[in-house]
C-alpha positions as CSV (number, residue, x, y, z in Angstrom):
1,M,-7.3,-23.8,-2.0
2,Y,-9.1,-20.0,-1.0
3,P,-12.4,-19.5,-2.5
4,L,-12.7,-16.7,-5.4
5,S,-15.0,-15.0,-2.6
6,V,-11.6,-14.4,-0.2
7,A,-9.4,-12.9,-3.6
8,Q,-12.2,-10.4,-4.5
9,F,-12.7,-9.2,-1.5
10,A,-9.3,-8.3,-0.9
11,V,-9.0,-6.5,-4.2
12,D,-12.1,-4.5,-4.1
13,P,-11.1,-1.8,-1.4
14,Y,-8.5,-0.9,-4.6
15,A,-11.3,-0.3,-6.9
16,D,-13.2,1.6,-4.6
17,I,-10.4,3.7,-3.3
18,A,-9.9,4.5,-7.3
19,A,-13.7,4.9,-7.9
20,V,-13.5,7.6,-4.8
21,N,-10.9,9.1,-6.4
22,D,-12.3,9.3,-10.0
23,E,-8.6,7.4,-10.6
24,E,-8.1,6.5,-14.8
25,L,-6.4,3.1,-14.2
26,T,-5.0,1.7,-16.8
27,E,-5.2,-2.4,-17.6
28,A,-1.8,-3.1,-16.7
29,D,-2.6,-1.0,-13.1
30,K,-5.6,-3.0,-12.3
31,Q,-2.8,-6.4,-13.1
32,E,-0.2,-5.1,-11.2
33,I,-2.9,-4.7,-8.4
34,I,-4.3,-8.3,-9.0
35,D,-0.8,-8.8,-9.0
36,S,0.1,-7.7,-5.4
37,V,-2.6,-9.1,-4.1
38,M,-2.3,-12.5,-5.6
39,D,0.9,-13.0,-4.0
40,H,-0.1,-11.7,-0.7
41,L,-2.7,-14.7,-0.5
42,V,0.4,-16.9,-1.5
43,S,2.2,-15.7,1.4
44,L,-0.8,-16.0,3.7
45,A,-1.0,-19.5,2.8
46,V,2.0,-20.4,3.2
47,I,2.4,-18.8,6.7
48,E,-0.9,-21.4,7.6
49,N,1.3,-24.1,6.6
50,K,3.7,-23.2,8.4
51,L,1.6,-22.7,10.9
52,M,-0.2,-26.0,11.0
53,E,3.3,-27.1,10.9
54,T,4.4,-26.3,13.9
55,G,1.0,-26.6,15.7
56,H,0.2,-23.3,16.3
57,H,-2.3,-22.8,13.4
58,D,-5.9,-23.8,15.2
59,F,-8.3,-21.0,17.7
60,T,-10.0,-22.8,20.6
61,P,-13.1,-22.3,21.2
62,D,-13.6,-19.6,23.2
63,E,-10.7,-17.9,20.7
64,T,-13.0,-18.1,17.9
65,D,-16.0,-17.1,19.5
66,I,-14.3,-14.0,20.5
67,L,-13.0,-13.3,16.9
68,R,-16.5,-14.6,15.8
69,A,-18.7,-11.9,17.3
70,A,-15.3,-8.8,16.2
71,A,-16.5,-10.4,12.3
72,A,-20.3,-9.2,13.0
73,S,-19.9,-5.7,14.7
74,Q,-17.5,-5.1,11.6
75,Y,-20.2,-6.8,9.2
76,E,-22.7,-4.7,11.1
77,S,-20.5,-1.7,10.8
78,T,-19.7,-1.7,7.2
79,W,-23.9,-2.4,6.8
80,Q,-24.7,0.4,8.7
81,T,-22.3,2.7,7.2
82,L,-23.3,1.6,3.1
83,Y,-27.1,2.6,4.6
84,R,-26.6,5.7,6.1
85,Q,-24.7,6.7,3.0
86,A,-27.6,5.7,0.5
87,Q,-29.7,7.2,3.2
88,D,-27.4,10.6,3.2
89,S,-27.8,10.9,-0.8
90,G,-31.3,10.6,-1.4
91,S,-31.1,6.2,-2.6
92,D,-34.5,4.7,-1.5
93,V,-32.7,2.0,-1.4
94,T,-34.2,-1.1,1.7
95,E,-32.5,-2.5,3.7
96,A,-32.3,-5.9,2.2
97,E,-31.2,-4.9,-1.3
98,I,-27.6,-3.9,1.0
99,T,-27.8,-7.1,2.7
100,A,-28.1,-8.5,-0.6
101,W,-25.5,-5.9,-2.6
102,M,-22.7,-6.9,0.3
103,D,-23.5,-10.7,0.2
104,E,-23.5,-10.6,-3.8
105,A,-19.7,-8.6,-3.7
106,G,-18.4,-10.9,-0.9
107,Y,-18.4,-8.8,2.5
108,T,-20.2,-12.0,4.6
109,Q,-19.2,-12.2,8.4
110,E,-17.2,-15.0,7.2
111,A,-15.2,-12.8,4.8
112,F,-14.4,-10.8,7.9
113,L,-13.6,-13.7,10.1
114,R,-11.2,-14.6,8.1
115,E,-9.5,-11.3,8.2
116,I,-9.3,-11.5,11.3
117,K,-7.8,-14.6,11.8
118,A,-5.4,-13.2,8.8
119,R,-4.2,-10.9,10.9
120,E,-3.5,-13.3,14.1
121,W,-1.9,-15.9,12.2
122,E,0.5,-12.7,11.0
123,N,0.8,-12.6,15.0
124,R,1.5,-15.6,15.8
125,I,4.7,-15.9,13.1
126,L,5.7,-12.8,13.8
127,D,6.2,-14.3,17.4
128,L,7.5,-17.1,16.6
129,Y,10.3,-16.4,14.3
130,C,10.6,-12.7,14.5
131,S,10.9,-11.9,17.9
132,D,14.5,-11.6,18.0
133,V,14.2,-8.1,15.8
134,T,14.6,-4.7,17.6
135,V,14.8,-1.4,16.1
136,T,17.0,1.4,17.6
137,E,15.4,5.1,17.8
138,E,17.7,6.3,15.0
139,E,16.5,2.9,13.1
140,A,12.9,4.2,14.0
141,E,13.9,8.3,12.9
142,E,14.8,7.3,10.2
143,Y,12.1,4.9,9.1
144,Y,9.3,8.0,9.9
145,R,10.3,10.4,7.8
146,E,11.2,7.8,4.9
147,T,7.4,6.3,5.6
148,F,5.7,8.7,6.8
149,L,6.9,12.3,6.7
150,E,9.1,13.0,3.6
151,P,6.2,11.4,1.3
152,D,3.4,14.0,2.7
153,R,6.2,17.2,2.7
154,A,6.2,15.9,-1.1
155,K,2.2,15.4,-1.1
156,Y,1.1,18.9,1.1
157,A,3.5,21.9,1.1
158,D,2.7,23.3,-2.0
159,N,-1.1,21.8,-2.4
160,V,-3.4,23.0,0.6
161,P,-6.5,21.9,-1.1
162,Q,-5.2,17.8,-1.8
163,Y,-4.0,18.7,2.3
164,E,-7.8,20.1,3.5
165,Q,-9.0,16.7,1.3
166,D,-7.4,14.7,2.8
167,A,-6.6,16.3,6.4
168,L,-9.6,18.4,7.1
169,A,-12.9,16.9,5.2
170,G,-11.2,13.0,4.7
171,G,-10.1,13.2,8.4
172,I,-7.1,11.1,7.5
173,Q,-3.6,11.3,10.0
174,V,-0.8,13.6,8.1
175,F,2.3,14.5,8.7
176,Y,3.3,17.4,7.0
177,T,0.9,20.6,7.4
178,P,1.6,23.7,4.5
179,E,3.0,27.4,5.4
180,G,-0.1,29.5,5.7
181,Y,-2.9,28.1,8.1
182,R,-4.9,30.3,11.2
183,Y,-7.1,29.1,13.7
184,I,-10.6,30.5,13.6
185,K,-13.2,30.1,16.6
186,N,-16.4,31.1,15.4
187,I,-18.8,33.1,17.7
188,L,-22.7,31.7,16.0
189,L,-25.0,33.9,17.2
190,A,-28.8,32.8,16.7
191,F,-31.3,34.6,14.2
192,P,-33.4,36.6,16.1
193,E,-37.3,35.5,16.1
194,E,-38.6,36.8,13.5
195,I,-36.3,36.2,10.7
196,E,-35.7,32.5,11.6
197,T,-39.9,32.5,11.5
198,G,-38.8,33.9,7.8
199,M,-35.6,31.5,7.1
200,A,-38.4,28.3,8.3
201,A,-40.8,29.1,5.6
202,I,-37.6,29.8,3.4
203,R,-36.1,26.4,4.0
204,A,-39.5,24.2,3.9
205,K,-40.0,26.0,0.1
206,G,-36.8,25.0,-0.6
207,K,-36.5,21.7,0.6
208,K,-39.7,21.6,-2.3
209,Q,-37.7,22.5,-5.1
210,T,-34.6,20.1,-4.1
211,A,-37.1,17.4,-4.8
212,A,-38.1,18.8,-7.9
213,V,-34.5,19.4,-9.1
214,Q,-33.9,15.7,-8.3
215,K,-36.8,14.5,-10.2
216,A,-36.0,16.5,-12.9
217,Y,-32.4,14.9,-12.6
218,E,-34.0,11.3,-12.8
219,K,-35.9,12.1,-15.9
220,L,-33.5,13.7,-17.8
221,A,-30.9,10.3,-16.2
222,A,-33.5,7.6,-17.7
223,A,-33.9,9.7,-21.1
224,A,-30.1,10.4,-21.9
225,A,-29.9,6.1,-20.6
226,A,-33.0,5.5,-23.5
227,G,-30.9,7.4,-26.5
228,E,-33.8,9.7,-26.0
229,D,-34.2,13.4,-27.5
230,I,-33.5,15.3,-23.9
231,T,-33.7,18.7,-24.8
232,P,-36.7,19.3,-23.2
233,L,-36.3,17.4,-20.1
234,K,-33.3,19.5,-20.5
235,E,-34.9,23.2,-19.9
236,K,-37.2,22.2,-17.3
237,Y,-34.1,20.4,-15.4
238,D,-32.8,24.1,-16.0
239,Q,-35.2,25.6,-14.7
240,K,-36.0,23.7,-11.9
241,T,-32.0,24.5,-10.8
242,A,-32.3,28.0,-11.1
243,A,-35.9,28.7,-9.1
244,L,-33.5,26.5,-6.8
245,Q,-30.7,28.4,-6.8
246,E,-32.7,31.7,-6.7
247,Q,-34.3,30.6,-3.1
248,E,-30.6,30.1,-1.9
249,E,-30.2,34.1,-2.8
250,R,-33.6,34.6,-1.3
251,C,-32.5,32.4,1.9
252,L,-29.0,34.4,2.6
253,A,-30.9,37.7,1.8
254,K,-32.8,36.9,4.5
255,A,-30.1,36.1,7.0
256,R,-28.5,39.2,5.8
257,E,-31.1,41.0,7.6
258,A,-30.0,39.6,10.7
259,I,-27.0,41.4,11.1
260,P,-28.4,45.3,11.8
261,L,-30.9,43.6,14.4
262,L,-28.1,41.9,15.9
263,Q,-25.9,44.9,15.9
264,E,-26.6,45.7,20.2
265,T,-25.8,41.8,20.7
266,I,-22.2,42.6,18.4
267,D,-21.0,45.3,19.9
268,T,-21.4,44.5,23.5
269,I,-19.4,41.0,22.4
270,R,-16.3,43.7,21.0
271,E,-16.7,45.8,24.4
272,K,-16.8,42.1,26.3
273,L,-13.3,41.3,24.6
274,A,-11.6,44.3,25.0
275,S,-11.9,44.3,28.3
276,G,-10.6,41.0,28.6
277,I,-12.7,38.8,28.7
278,S,-11.3,35.3,27.1
279,I,-12.8,34.1,23.5
280,E,-14.0,31.1,25.2
281,T,-15.8,32.8,27.8
282,L,-17.4,34.9,25.1
283,L,-18.3,31.7,23.2
284,Q,-19.7,29.8,26.0
285,E,-22.0,32.8,26.8
286,Y,-23.0,33.6,23.4
287,S,-22.4,30.7,20.8
288,L,-24.8,27.9,19.2
289,D,-21.8,26.9,18.3
290,Q,-19.8,25.1,20.9
291,Q,-17.4,23.2,18.9
292,Q,-14.5,25.4,19.4
293,T,-14.9,26.5,23.4
294,G,-12.0,25.3,25.4
295,T,-8.1,26.2,25.4
296,D,-7.7,22.8,25.0
297,K,-9.2,23.7,20.8
298,P,-7.0,25.3,19.5
299,G,-9.3,26.5,16.5
300,A,-10.8,25.6,12.8
301,L,-7.6,25.4,10.3
302,Y,-8.0,28.4,8.0
303,H,-6.2,29.0,4.5
304,P,-6.2,32.1,2.3
305,S,-6.3,29.3,-0.3
306,S,-9.3,27.1,0.7
307,A,-11.4,25.5,-0.9
308,L,-13.6,24.3,2.2
309,W,-15.4,28.3,2.9
310,P,-17.2,29.9,1.1
311,E,-15.7,33.2,-0.7
312,E,-17.9,35.8,1.1
313,A,-16.3,33.9,4.6
314,K,-12.7,34.1,2.9
315,D,-13.1,37.7,3.0
316,V,-14.3,38.4,5.7
317,L,-11.7,36.4,7.2
318,N,-9.4,37.5,5.4
319,A,-9.6,40.9,6.6
320,M,-8.5,40.0,9.9
321,K,-4.6,40.4,9.8
322,T,-3.9,39.9,13.6
323,P,-4.1,37.4,16.1
324,G,-6.9,38.4,18.9
325,E,-9.1,40.4,16.4
326,L,-12.6,39.8,15.7
327,S,-13.9,40.0,12.2
328,R,-16.8,41.6,10.9
329,P,-20.6,39.9,11.4
330,Y,-21.4,37.5,8.3
331,A,-24.4,35.6,7.6
332,D,-25.3,32.9,6.1
333,E,-28.0,29.8,6.6
334,Q,-26.6,28.6,10.1
335,G,-27.0,31.9,11.3
336,V,-24.5,35.3,11.9
337,H,-21.0,34.6,12.9
338,L,-17.7,36.6,14.2
339,F,-14.7,35.1,13.5
340,F,-11.9,35.2,16.4
341,Y,-8.2,35.0,15.0
342,A,-6.9,32.8,17.2
343,G,-3.1,32.1,16.1
344,D,-1.3,30.8,13.4
345,A,-1.3,27.2,12.9
346,P,2.2,25.7,13.0
347,G,3.1,24.5,9.4
348,G,5.5,22.4,8.2
349,E,6.4,19.3,10.3
350,R,4.3,17.1,12.9
351,I,5.7,17.6,16.4
352,L,4.9,14.3,17.1
353,T,2.9,13.3,21.0
354,A,4.9,10.9,23.1
355,E,1.7,9.0,22.8
356,E,2.7,8.9,18.9
357,E,6.3,8.4,19.5
358,N,5.6,5.4,21.3
359,Q,3.4,3.7,18.4
360,L,5.7,5.6,15.7
361,R,8.5,2.9,17.5
362,E,5.9,0.2,17.3
363,S,5.3,0.9,13.9
364,A,8.5,0.9,12.9
365,L,9.5,-2.8,15.2
366,Y,6.1,-4.2,13.1
367,A,8.1,-3.2,10.1
368,A,11.6,-5.0,10.3
369,Q,9.9,-7.5,11.9
370,T,7.5,-8.2,9.1
371,E,10.3,-7.5,6.9
372,K,12.9,-10.6,8.2
373,L,8.7,-12.3,8.0
374,S,9.1,-11.6,3.9
375,G,12.7,-13.2,3.6
376,L,11.2,-16.4,5.1
377,V,8.4,-16.3,3.5
378,E,10.5,-16.3,0.2
379,E,12.3,-19.2,1.9
380,W,9.4,-21.3,2.3
381,K,7.7,-20.6,-0.6
382,K,11.0,-22.8,-2.5
383,D,9.0,-26.1,-0.7
384,Y,6.4,-25.7,-2.7
385,E,5.1,-26.0,-5.8
386,I,2.1,-22.3,-6.7
387,T,-0.1,-22.2,-9.2
388,V,-2.1,-18.8,-9.5
389,D,-5.1,-18.6,-11.5
390,A,-7.1,-14.8,-11.0
391,S,-8.7,-15.2,-14.3
392,M,-12.3,-14.8,-12.6
393,I,-10.9,-11.8,-10.4
394,Y,-12.5,-8.5,-11.9
395,F,-11.5,-4.6,-11.1
396,D,-14.6,-2.4,-11.1
397,C,-14.2,0.8,-10.0
398,S,-17.3,1.6,-10.7
399,I,-19.1,3.0,-7.3
400,N,-21.3,-0.2,-6.1
401,G,-20.5,-1.2,-9.5
402,R,-20.6,-5.2,-7.8
403,S,-23.5,-6.2,-9.5
404,G,-23.1,-9.1,-12.3
405,L,-20.5,-11.0,-10.0
406,V,-18.7,-13.8,-12.0
407,N,-19.3,-17.1,-9.9
408,P,-18.8,-15.3,-6.0
409,T,-18.4,-17.7,-4.0
410,G,-16.6,-20.3,-5.7
411,G,-13.6,-21.0,-8.4
412,R,-10.0,-22.2,-7.1
413,I,-7.6,-19.5,-6.8
414,L,-4.1,-21.1,-5.4
415,T,-3.1,-24.2,-5.7
416,A,0.0,-25.3,-3.9
417,Q,1.9,-28.9,-3.0
418,R,4.7,-29.2,-0.8
419,T,7.0,-31.4,-1.7
420,A,8.1,-32.6,2.0
421,S,5.5,-35.4,3.2
422,W,3.3,-33.7,5.8
423,S,-0.3,-32.5,6.2
424,L,-1.5,-30.2,4.2
425,R,-3.3,-26.7,4.0
426,M,-3.8,-25.8,0.6
427,S,-4.7,-28.5,-2.5
428,R,-2.7,-30.7,-3.8
429,R,-2.3,-29.5,-7.9
430,E,-4.5,-31.7,-10.3
């Protein structure tokens, strides 16, 4: 028997992904996900019983200590991530509220421990019953193309915004890059002292105006939720927003004043680059931004159809026509930029490194082993009478919408009874 929290813990990530991607899931979509999770839990229960039968289920005290330490680390990492996100969003949520939310949602140390144990049980069952499975180089290559390359080719070939959302902003590893990307390195020049002083004053005022916009929005949202007339509050919110926008424009205007003051430095950089001094040397000597310093870093990815760069910056970048070219100066709140066209990024299929090739073979082998295991589990299920009750599982796609949980720690999810006589891991059906 599994408590409701175990099943809810397995369903919640799907709801979170849907919420982050702003997906509208139908009731049929939600039910399909819940059914898949229930099937996974049934399979896990069968595997646990098989391990008990063969004497490979339990953990020694030392092993348990290691697993609990790993679970505690995962819990703490998740807690810290949620707290940072709350702080970054301007929320005044307390540490106690974060802890209460995680407990209510089922994100407990015991839940993390259960996940870690499940992975270990899977490793043990694979070693026992699937260690004879092997894959050839050709099979690994076919697995790579079908599982990774072709899906990414279909998703990103003509979709730069999606690629940038996933690969550049989201940090997801992808295996196909749209054509047309350039590598850009950035010499970021510091503002002269008089410009920096003016910018600091503008930024200080901007912070106050940002806070004013936030308060105006909160009042507007509260009135809308209460069904009140929002017209006067909407006018105030629009006024605060317009004032903040004007402040941002003043900040940019002040930043642009730095360009003529830095012209001598800009000319010197151009002369040194033309004389053969490397961009890496110039970055180290002049740039506040050292992220792309070094020959091992090709540069930041830029595409003419990019959605990540401001339009003014794109105009500057698009004006460069050949690798090795230095852009005209561009100013923003960070400083004055001189972009360097470092080269064209290879589009198309990802070229795997030796390490990635090894990971691919391991992944292909794991896929083949788990495919065999799935067949074995289906056979083992025939030894059980299994009932599943998912009526208490909910699918909440609202961000941080886990309030009002239904019995988050109790409830029976599945029971199974083996037809043969031996010690059961799962509850007998009543």
